[in-house]
TORLUM-794208 format. One record per residue: residue number from 1; residue in one letter; x negated, y negated, z negated of N, C-alpha, C, O in turn. Coordinates in nm, 3 decimals, padded with zeros to 5 digits, m for minus. Example, Ala and Ser with C-alpha at 12.3 -4.5 7.8 and 13.67 -1.06 7.14 Angstrom:
# TORLUM-794208
<1, A, <m01.319, 00.569, m00.780>, <m01.230, 00.450, m00.780>, <m01.320, 00.330, m00.780>, <m01.424, 00.332, m00.846>>
<2, S, <m01.285, 00.225, m00.708>, <m01.367, 00.106, m00.714>, <m01.290, m00.003, m00.787>, <m01.341, m00.114, m00.804>>
# end
This chain:
# TORLUM-794208
<1, M, <m00.086, 00.133, 00.012>, <00.008, 00.007, m00.006>, <m00.084, m00.110, 00.026>, <m00.200, m00.083, m00.005>>
<2, A, <m00.069, m00.229, 00.078>, <m00.138, m00.363, 00.117>, <m00.101, m00.412, m00.003>, <00.007, m00.395, m00.058>>
<3, T, <m00.218, m00.491, m00.054>, <m00.206, m00.617, m00.184>, <m00.116, m00.712, m00.141>, <m00.061, m00.712, m00.031>>
<4, V, <m00.101, m00.798, m00.234>, <m00.013, m00.906, m00.239>, <m00.100, m00.985, m00.131>, <m00.071, m01.022, m00.017>>
<5, E, <m00.237, m01.003, m00.218>, <m00.333, m01.109, m00.146>, <m00.347, m01.082, m00.006>, <m00.345, m01.171, 00.079>>
<6, A, <m00.360, m00.973, 00.018>, <m00.381, m00.929, 00.182>, <m00.268, m00.908, 00.278>, <m00.275, m00.877, 00.397>>
<7, L, <m00.165, m00.930, 00.204>, <m00.047, m01.009, 00.295>, <m00.025, m01.137, 00.296>, <00.053, m01.200, 00.368>>
<8, T, <m00.109, m01.181, 00.199>, <m00.072, m01.348, 00.205>, <m00.191, m01.403, 00.325>, <m00.162, m01.496, 00.401>>
<9, L, <m00.312, m01.340, 00.331>, <m00.383, m01.381, 00.379>, <m00.362, m01.340, 00.543>, <m00.407, m01.414, 00.630>>
<10, K, <m00.299, m01.232, 00.571>, <m00.243, m01.193, 00.679>, <m00.119, m01.278, 00.760>, <m00.114, m01.267, 00.883>>
<11, A, <m00.030, m01.352, 00.698>, <00.066, m01.409, 00.705>, <00.008, m01.556, 00.737>, <00.064, m01.629, 00.818>>
<12, L, <m00.125, m01.598, 00.656>, <m00.134, m01.710, 00.667>, <m00.244, m01.705, 00.824>, <m00.241, m01.805, 00.897>>
<13, R, <m00.307, m01.622, 00.852>, <m00.358, m01.611, 01.012>, <m00.321, m01.617, 01.076>, <m00.357, m01.688, 01.170>>
<14, E, <m00.172, m01.508, 01.072>, <m00.039, m01.554, 01.161>, <00.008, m01.655, 01.232>, <00.020, m01.672, 01.353>>
<15, T, <00.038, m01.731, 01.120>, <00.083, m01.851, 01.129>, <m00.006, m01.982, 01.133>, <00.044, m02.089, 01.167>>
<16, S, <m00.143, m01.972, 01.099>, <m00.241, m02.099, 01.100>, <m00.228, m02.166, 01.238>, <m00.197, m02.284, 01.246>>
<17, E, <m00.246, m02.107, 01.321>, <m00.272, m02.165, 01.485>, <m00.167, m02.248, 01.514>, <m00.194, m02.363, 01.550>>
<18, E, <m00.048, m02.212, 01.506>, <00.086, m02.275, 01.561>, <00.124, m02.392, 01.459>, <00.156, m02.500, 01.507>>
<19, N, <00.122, m02.374, 01.309>, <00.178, m02.456, 01.225>, <00.067, m02.515, 01.124>, <00.112, m02.612, 01.062>>
<20, M, <m00.049, m02.487, 01.096>, <m00.110, m02.522, 01.011>, <m00.194, m02.647, 01.022>, <m00.297, m02.619, 01.083>>
<21, R, <m00.190, m02.800, 00.980>, <m00.224, m02.927, 01.005>, <m00.270, m02.940, 00.857>, <m00.266, m02.856, 00.766>>
<22, L, <m00.323, m03.088, 00.858>, <m00.346, m03.163, 00.759>, <m00.188, m03.225, 00.741>, <m00.122, m03.233, 00.844>>
<23, A, <m00.149, m03.254, 00.660>, <m00.037, m03.330, 00.646>, <m00.060, m03.513, 00.620>, <m00.023, m03.615, 00.678>>
<24, H, <m00.147, m03.476, 00.494>, <m00.229, m03.638, 00.474>, <m00.321, m03.598, 00.365>, <m00.336, m03.488, 00.311>>
<25, V, <m00.395, m03.746, 00.342>, <m00.516, m03.737, 00.247>, <m00.468, m03.835, 00.147>, <m00.400, m03.930, 00.184>>
<26, A, <m00.494, m03.822, 00.038>, <m00.483, m03.930, m00.076>, <m00.579, m04.014, m00.113>, <m00.691, m03.974, m00.083>>
<27, L, <m00.574, m04.132, m00.176>, <m00.649, m04.232, m00.225>, <m00.583, m04.286, m00.371>, <m00.470, m04.335, m00.376>>
<28, W, <m00.656, m04.273, m00.473>, <m00.654, m04.338, m00.586>, <m00.728, m04.465, m00.568>, <m00.843, m04.481, m00.529>>
<29, T, <m00.604, m04.587, m00.620>, <m00.666, m04.694, m00.626>, <m00.605, m04.808, m00.733>, <m00.485, m04.822, m00.759>>
<30, R, <m00.706, m04.877, m00.784>, <m00.646, m04.942, m00.899>, <m00.529, m05.085, m00.839>, <m00.453, m05.145, m00.915>>
<31, D, <m00.542, m05.111, m00.699>, <m00.451, m05.209, m00.659>, <m00.382, m05.168, m00.535>, <m00.450, m05.180, m00.432>>
<32, I, <m00.250, m05.116, m00.521>, <m00.223, m05.060, m00.420>, <m00.177, m05.180, m00.298>, <m00.158, m05.147, m00.181>>
<33, T, <m00.167, m05.276, m00.332>, <m00.121, m05.388, m00.260>, <m00.236, m05.412, m00.160>, <m00.234, m05.421, m00.037>>
<34, T, <m00.316, m05.418, m00.230>, <m00.475, m05.472, m00.156>, <m00.536, m05.330, m00.078>, <m00.608, m05.323, 00.021>>
<35, A, <m00.489, m05.240, m00.146>, <m00.552, m05.130, m00.044>, <m00.464, m05.106, 00.070>, <m00.508, m05.063, 00.177>>
<36, A, <m00.343, m05.131, 00.052>, <m00.193, m05.123, 00.184>, <m00.295, m05.220, 00.266>, <m00.361, m05.185, 00.363>>
<37, E, <m00.294, m05.328, 00.217>, <m00.348, m05.472, 00.317>, <m00.511, m05.447, 00.409>, <m00.533, m05.489, 00.522>>
<38, F, <m00.588, m05.386, 00.341>, <m00.675, m05.332, 00.397>, <m00.693, m05.259, 00.523>, <m00.770, m05.286, 00.616>>
<39, W, <m00.601, m05.152, 00.510>, <m00.562, m05.058, 00.615>, <m00.491, m05.091, 00.688>, <m00.497, m05.017, 00.786>>
<40, H, <m00.383, m05.203, 00.704>, <m00.346, m05.289, 00.772>, <m00.414, m05.395, 00.858>, <m00.398, m05.426, 00.976>>
<41, K, <m00.473, m05.428, 00.789>, <m00.584, m05.556, 00.851>, <m00.698, m05.526, 00.908>, <m00.738, m05.606, 00.992>>
<42, Y, <m00.784, m05.401, 00.879>, <m00.870, m05.377, 00.979>, <m00.846, m05.243, 01.051>, <m00.933, m05.205, 01.129>>
<43, F, <m00.725, m05.159, 01.031>, <m00.672, m05.050, 01.103>, <m00.570, m05.073, 01.194>, <m00.563, m04.998, 01.291>>
<44, N, <m00.472, m05.180, 01.176>, <m00.309, m05.216, 01.223>, <m00.252, m05.100, 01.173>, <m00.149, m05.068, 01.234>>
<45, A, <m00.287, m05.023, 01.078>, <m00.162, m04.907, 01.022>, <m00.059, m04.989, 00.979>, <m00.055, m05.097, 00.921>>
<46, E, <00.029, m04.906, 01.024>, <00.190, m04.904, 00.943>, <00.180, m04.871, 00.816>, <00.126, m04.767, 00.779>>
<47, V, <00.245, m04.980, 00.717>, <00.250, m04.916, 00.572>, <00.413, m04.882, 00.535>, <00.502, m04.957, 00.575>>
<48, G, <00.433, m04.794, 00.478>, <00.507, m04.752, 00.433>, <00.612, m04.810, 00.359>, <00.617, m04.906, 00.436>>
<49, P, <00.694, m04.835, 00.282>, <00.780, m04.863, 00.150>, <00.696, m04.830, 00.038>, <00.630, m04.726, 00.051>>
<50, L, <00.685, m04.879, m00.045>, <00.634, m04.841, m00.215>, <00.745, m04.720, m00.270>, <00.867, m04.706, m00.255>>
<51, Y, <00.644, m04.645, m00.337>, <00.755, m04.540, m00.428>, <00.726, m04.530, m00.564>, <00.624, m04.474, m00.603>>
<52, H, <00.799, m04.572, m00.629>, <00.792, m04.558, m00.804>, <00.880, m04.405, m00.865>, <00.998, m04.370, m00.868>>
<53, S, <00.724, m04.335, m00.916>, <00.798, m04.240, m00.984>, <00.879, m04.247, m01.092>, <00.849, m04.323, m01.184>>
<54, A, <01.007, m04.158, m01.097>, <01.061, m04.151, m01.229>, <01.043, m04.098, m01.289>, <01.077, m04.120, m01.405>>
<55, R, <00.951, m03.945, m01.234>, <00.928, m03.836, m01.294>, <00.799, m03.899, m01.422>, <00.804, m03.883, m01.544>>
<56, R, <00.709, m03.959, m01.354>, <00.589, m03.993, m01.360>, <00.582, m04.167, m01.391>, <00.526, m04.248, m01.317>>
<57, P, <00.649, m04.198, m01.513>, <00.647, m04.352, m01.524>, <00.500, m04.423, m01.473>, <00.400, m04.361, m01.510>>
<58, G, <00.480, m04.531, m01.400>, <00.358, m04.631, m01.390>, <00.329, m04.556, m01.281>, <00.248, m04.627, m01.221>>
<59, F, <00.346, m04.440, m01.207>, <00.274, m04.389, m01.087>, <00.361, m04.455, m00.936>, <00.479, m04.428, m00.915>>
<60, I, <00.303, m04.515, m00.872>, <00.335, m04.597, m00.737>, <00.229, m04.495, m00.615>, <00.123, m04.434, m00.628>>
<61, S, <00.309, m04.515, m00.520>, <00.259, m04.478, m00.427>, <00.269, m04.537, m00.255>, <00.350, m04.627, m00.233>>
<62, C, <00.222, m04.507, m00.187>, <00.302, m04.545, m00.008>, <00.221, m04.441, 00.071>, <00.132, m04.366, 00.029>>
<63, F, <00.270, m04.452, 00.187>, <00.178, m04.373, 00.307>, <00.159, m04.483, 00.412>, <00.246, m04.558, 00.458>>
<64, V, <00.009, m04.478, 00.443>, <m00.059, m04.548, 00.551>, <m00.063, m04.451, 00.728>, <m00.129, m04.350, 00.750>>
<65, R, <00.001, m04.502, 00.797>, <m00.048, m04.438, 00.908>, <m00.096, m04.495, 01.007>, <m00.035, m04.600, 01.024>>
<66, L, <m00.207, m04.474, 01.113>, <m00.276, m04.535, 01.216>, <m00.244, m04.570, 01.330>, <m00.261, m04.673, 01.395>>
<67, T, <m00.183, m04.450, 01.355>, <m00.096, m04.372, 01.498>, <00.031, m04.335, 01.486>, <00.055, m04.279, 01.379>>
<68, P, <00.115, m04.346, 01.554>, <00.216, m04.288, 01.535>, <00.218, m04.088, 01.496>, <00.290, m04.015, 01.427>>
<69, D, <00.106, m04.068, 01.580>, <00.119, m03.891, 01.543>, <00.017, m03.889, 01.498>, <m00.040, m03.797, 01.556>>
<70, S, <m00.085, m03.954, 01.391>, <m00.173, m03.945, 01.312>, <m00.190, m03.896, 01.180>, <m00.089, m03.901, 01.110>>
<71, L, <m00.292, m03.850, 01.130>, <m00.258, m03.813, 00.955>, <m00.236, m03.889, 00.917>, <m00.257, m03.993, 00.978>>
<72, Q, <m00.171, m03.893, 00.772>, <m00.120, m03.999, 00.688>, <m00.219, m04.061, 00.588>, <m00.337, m04.033, 00.610>>
<73, I, <m00.195, m04.136, 00.488>, <m00.271, m04.120, 00.414>, <m00.193, m04.207, 00.300>, <m00.125, m04.308, 00.312>>
<74, E, <m00.233, m04.121, 00.171>, <m00.138, m04.168, 00.042>, <m00.227, m04.261, m00.013>, <m00.350, m04.258, m00.010>>
<75, L, <m00.138, m04.361, m00.073>, <m00.245, m04.459, m00.133>, <m00.150, m04.448, m00.261>, <m00.028, m04.465, m00.252>>
<76, M, <m00.221, m04.416, m00.389>, <m00.181, m04.407, m00.493>, <m00.247, m04.480, m00.648>, <m00.356, m04.440, m00.690>>
<77, T, <m00.184, m04.567, m00.708>, <m00.181, m04.588, m00.844>, <m00.119, m04.554, m00.969>, <m00.012, m04.495, m00.983>>
<78, G, <m00.215, m04.606, m01.078>, <m00.141, m04.578, m01.186>, <m00.231, m04.599, m01.259>, <m00.352, m04.589, m01.237>>
<79, P, <m00.145, m04.645, m01.399>, <m00.271, m04.708, m01.526>, <m00.361, m04.641, m01.579>, <m00.453, m04.709, m01.625>>
<80, W, <m00.372, m04.506, m01.592>, <m00.445, m04.423, m01.594>, <m00.606, m04.386, m01.482>, <m00.708, m04.326, m01.514>>
<81, V, <m00.571, m04.447, m01.359>, <m00.675, m04.432, m01.282>, <m00.826, m04.465, m01.354>, <m00.836, m04.527, m01.460>>
<82, A, <m00.911, m04.427, m01.296>, <m01.071, m04.429, m01.384>, <m01.147, m04.452, m01.285>, <m01.122, m04.393, m01.180>>
<83, D, <m01.283, m04.562, m01.293>, <m01.306, m04.577, m01.208>, <m01.390, m04.420, m01.160>, <m01.385, m04.319, m01.229>>
<84, K, <m01.459, m04.432, m01.036>, <m01.544, m04.321, m01.019>, <m01.701, m04.363, m01.089>, <m01.753, m04.475, m01.094>>
<85, A, <m01.749, m04.245, m01.136>, <m01.850, m04.232, m01.262>, <m01.979, m04.229, m01.138>, <m02.084, m04.222, m01.203>>
<86, A, <m02.004, m04.232, m01.026>, <m02.066, m04.228, m00.934>, <m02.052, m04.259, m00.806>, <m01.938, m04.241, m00.763>>
<87, D, <m02.148, m04.310, m00.714>, <m02.125, m04.317, m00.570>, <m02.102, m04.142, m00.551>, <m01.989, m04.101, m00.524>>
<88, E, <m02.198, m04.060, m00.566>, <m02.174, m03.949, m00.504>, <m02.153, m03.851, m00.623>, <m02.225, m03.839, m00.722>>
<89, C, <m02.072, m03.802, m00.602>, <m01.993, m03.705, m00.733>, <m01.876, m03.613, m00.627>, <m01.823, m03.644, m00.521>>
<90, L, <m01.867, m03.491, m00.714>, <m01.792, m03.392, m00.651>, <m01.668, m03.460, m00.635>, <m01.620, m03.556, m00.696>>
<91, G, <m01.613, m03.374, m00.515>, <m01.466, m03.427, m00.439>, <m01.490, m03.509, m00.288>, <m01.587, m03.540, m00.218>>
<92, W, <m01.403, m03.519, m00.285>, <m01.413, m03.592, m00.139>, <m01.497, m03.730, m00.139>, <m01.491, m03.821, m00.221>>
<93, D, <m01.568, m03.722, m00.037>, <m01.662, m03.859, m00.023>, <m01.630, m03.978, 00.076>, <m01.666, m04.095, 00.060>>
<94, H, <m01.550, m03.923, 00.186>, <m01.498, m04.047, 00.258>, <m01.405, m03.994, 00.365>, <m01.384, m03.877, 00.395>>
<95, I, <m01.357, m04.097, 00.413>, <m01.277, m04.056, 00.513>, <m01.321, m04.134, 00.683>, <m01.360, m04.250, 00.694>>
<96, A, <m01.305, m04.055, 00.778>, <m01.362, m04.117, 00.897>, <m01.256, m04.158, 00.999>, <m01.166, m04.075, 01.016>>
<97, V, <m01.251, m04.263, 01.065>, <m01.192, m04.306, 01.172>, <m01.225, m04.301, 01.279>, <m01.339, m04.347, 01.284>>
<98, S, <m01.187, m04.266, 01.390>, <m01.233, m04.275, 01.535>, <m01.187, m04.384, 01.600>, <m01.071, m04.363, 01.634>>
<99, L, <m01.215, m04.462, 01.624>, <m01.192, m04.615, 01.722>, <m01.182, m04.571, 01.873>, <m01.120, m04.638, 01.955>>
<100, G, <m01.230, m04.488, 01.896>, <m01.217, m04.416, 02.041>, <m01.400, m04.466, 02.114>, <m01.465, m04.388, 02.184>>
<101, D, <m01.429, m04.549, 02.091>, <m01.568, m04.569, 02.195>, <m01.672, m04.716, 02.088>, <m01.649, m04.805, 02.007>>
<102, A, <m01.776, m04.660, 02.158>, <m01.864, m04.779, 02.101>, <m01.840, m04.911, 02.061>, <m01.865, m04.951, 01.947>>
<103, D, <m01.784, m04.990, 02.165>, <m01.768, m05.117, 02.150>, <m01.684, m05.125, 02.087>, <m01.683, m05.244, 02.057>>
<104, A, <m01.550, m05.048, 02.009>, <m01.455, m05.097, 01.924>, <m01.560, m05.039, 01.784>, <m01.556, m05.129, 01.700>>
<105, V, <m01.625, m04.954, 01.746>, <m01.692, m04.971, 01.643>, <m01.790, m05.109, 01.625>, <m01.774, m05.173, 01.521>>
<106, D, <m01.877, m05.151, 01.710>, <m01.925, m05.267, 01.726>, <m01.868, m05.350, 01.677>, <m01.912, m05.394, 01.571>>
<107, A, <m01.736, m05.412, 01.737>, <m01.633, m05.519, 01.681>, <m01.575, m05.505, 01.561>, <m01.547, m05.610, 01.503>>
<108, L, <m01.548, m05.392, 01.504>, <m01.475, m05.366, 01.361>, <m01.613, m05.390, 01.270>, <m01.615, m05.466, 01.173>>
<109, A, <m01.701, m05.333, 01.304>, <m01.820, m05.342, 01.195>, <m01.883, m05.495, 01.215>, <m01.973, m05.510, 01.132>>
<110, E, <m01.859, m05.651, 01.322>, <m01.918, m05.724, 01.287>, <m01.800, m05.803, 01.210>, <m01.840, m05.888, 01.130>>
<111, R, <m01.687, m05.790, 01.221>, <m01.582, m05.850, 01.159>, <m01.561, m05.794, 00.994>, <m01.489, m05.855, 00.915>>
<112, C, <m01.616, m05.702, 00.966>, <m01.606, m05.603, 00.846>, <m01.746, m05.698, 00.781>, <m01.719, m05.735, 00.666>>
<113, A, <m01.868, m05.737, 00.822>, <m01.948, m05.788, 00.780>, <m01.926, m05.887, 00.741>, <m01.968, m05.909, 00.627>>
<114, A, <m01.839, m06.016, 00.826>, <m01.837, m06.107, 00.844>, <m01.743, m06.113, 00.664>, <m01.768, m06.200, 00.580>>
<115, N, <m01.659, m06.022, 00.648>, <m01.622, m05.988, 00.556>, <m01.664, m05.963, 00.399>, <m01.596, m05.993, 00.302>>
<116, G, <m01.784, m05.906, 00.400>, <m01.845, m05.866, 00.310>, <m01.826, m05.717, 00.305>, <m01.877, m05.668, 00.204>>
<117, I, <m01.783, m05.654, 00.364>, <m01.734, m05.473, 00.339>, <m01.817, m05.391, 00.442>, <m01.777, m05.277, 00.463>>
<118, L, <m01.910, m05.428, 00.499>, <m01.970, m05.329, 00.590>, <m02.066, m05.303, 00.503>, <m02.148, m05.383, 00.457>>
<119, L, <m02.055, m05.177, 00.479>, <m02.239, m05.105, 00.410>, <m02.326, m05.069, 00.468>, <m02.441, m05.082, 00.426>>
<120, S, <m02.292, m05.006, 00.593>, <m02.433, m04.981, 00.692>, <m02.402, m04.958, 00.811>, <m02.348, m04.851, 00.839>>
<121, G, <m02.429, m05.059, 00.917>, <m02.451, m05.085, 01.045>, <m02.423, m05.002, 01.135>, <m02.453, m04.885, 01.111>>
<122, P, <m02.352, m05.035, 01.278>, <m02.371, m04.917, 01.351>, <m02.484, m04.852, 01.410>, <m02.573, m04.912, 01.470>>
<123, R, <m02.479, m04.727, 01.392>, <m02.598, m04.639, 01.427>, <m02.573, m04.493, 01.511>, <m02.455, m04.458, 01.504>>
<124, H, <m02.627, m04.437, 01.560>, <m02.629, m04.311, 01.635>, <m02.655, m04.180, 01.501>, <m02.742, m04.212, 01.419>>
<125, T, <m02.611, m04.092, 01.486>, <m02.634, m04.016, 01.369>, <m02.737, m03.887, 01.409>, <m02.775, m03.861, 01.523>>
<126, G, <m02.768, m03.819, 01.299>, <m02.845, m03.698, 01.369>, <m02.719, m03.613, 01.400>, <m02.758, m03.538, 01.489>>
<127, D, <m02.603, m03.587, 01.378>, <m02.468, m03.498, 01.405>, <m02.437, m03.527, 01.550>, <m02.397, m03.440, 01.628>>
<128, G, <m02.460, m03.658, 01.583>, <m02.375, m03.686, 01.719>, <m02.313, m03.777, 01.720>, <m02.259, m03.787, 01.830>>
<129, F, <m02.274, m03.899, 01.619>, <m02.179, m03.940, 01.593>, <m02.221, m04.114, 01.592>, <m02.326, m04.143, 01.533>>
<130, Y, <m02.142, m04.222, 01.654>, <m02.203, m04.336, 01.650>, <m02.084, m04.410, 01.569>, <m01.965, m04.425, 01.597>>
<131, E, <m02.173, m04.458, 01.440>, <m02.041, m04.465, 01.354>, <m02.144, m04.574, 01.269>, <m02.267, m04.580, 01.263>>
<132, A, <m02.012, m04.676, 01.191>, <m02.084, m04.767, 01.060>, <m01.972, m04.717, 00.930>, <m01.860, m04.668, 00.947>>
<133, V, <m02.021, m04.739, 00.834>, <m01.973, m04.727, 00.756>, <m01.937, m04.862, 00.620>, <m02.017, m04.917, 00.544>>
<134, I, <m01.767, m04.882, 00.633>, <m01.750, m04.972, 00.555>, <m01.690, m04.930, 00.418>, <m01.692, m04.811, 00.387>>
<135, A, <m01.624, m05.042, 00.317>, <m01.608, m05.057, 00.195>, <m01.416, m05.042, 00.196>, <m01.346, m05.123, 00.257>>
<136, A, <m01.370, m04.950, 00.134>, <m01.185, m04.998, 00.153>, <m01.239, m05.056, m00.037>, <m01.343, m05.032, m00.099>>
<137, P, <m01.108, m05.141, m00.078>, <m01.129, m05.222, m00.189>, <m01.142, m05.156, m00.301>, <m01.127, m05.213, m00.409>>
<138, D, <m01.166, m05.055, m00.294>, <m01.183, m04.971, m00.476>, <m01.343, m04.908, m00.404>, <m01.414, m04.839, m00.477>>
<139, G, <m01.380, m04.932, m00.285>, <m01.536, m04.862, m00.301>, <m01.536, m04.729, m00.239>, <m01.633, m04.653, m00.242>>
<140, T, <m01.394, m04.699, m00.170>, <m01.433, m04.569, m00.100>, <m01.464, m04.667, 00.032>, <m01.432, m04.775, 00.082>>
<141, R, <m01.587, m04.501, 00.060>, <m01.628, m04.545, 00.198>, <m01.570, m04.488, 00.338>, <m01.555, m04.367, 00.352>>
<142, V, <m01.543, m04.568, 00.428>, <m01.466, m04.514, 00.524>, <m01.563, m04.535, 00.642>, <m01.642, m04.624, 00.613>>
<143, E, <m01.582, m04.488, 00.758>, <m01.704, m04.446, 00.870>, <m01.573, m04.449, 00.926>, <m01.465, m04.396, 00.902>>
<144, I, <m01.632, m04.551, 01.032>, <m01.563, m04.566, 01.150>, <m01.642, m04.508, 01.304>, <m01.746, m04.566, 01.334>>
<145, T, <m01.614, m04.444, 01.357>, <m01.676, m04.354, 01.467>, <m01.629, m04.406, 01.600>, <m01.529, m04.474, 01.623>>
<146, S, <m01.708, m04.369, 01.670>, <m01.660, m04.382, 01.828>, <m01.584, m04.250, 01.877>, <m01.541, m04.242, 01.992>>
# end
């Protein structure tokens, strides 16, 4: 008789190619309004309405979407949110947004430099990307790639 784990893995493999996809990524922030404005200002993201949890008082979230068919980014806040202990720690490190070409990376990097949020200027990386790195309001790194 097959184990439950083996059956679960078999079912997952059978459906993964057709149905499995990332639905969204989530970022904690101290200031959800500033975070939403960042995504709208620099990426022309569509910002959804704020959700106030009745089950978890103080929890507020909203979703931002870069394009109609893109992965959503959930911005979340609550009075318990703590600062990261270090720039490099366990967990997700950054999100990368493809802008389509090098000229778009250069243009946004220049705009971000003028606004003081460019962390690393455009360059070709060893793994084949053309990218720059900018800082979201709470310090989360966002790679902008061609």
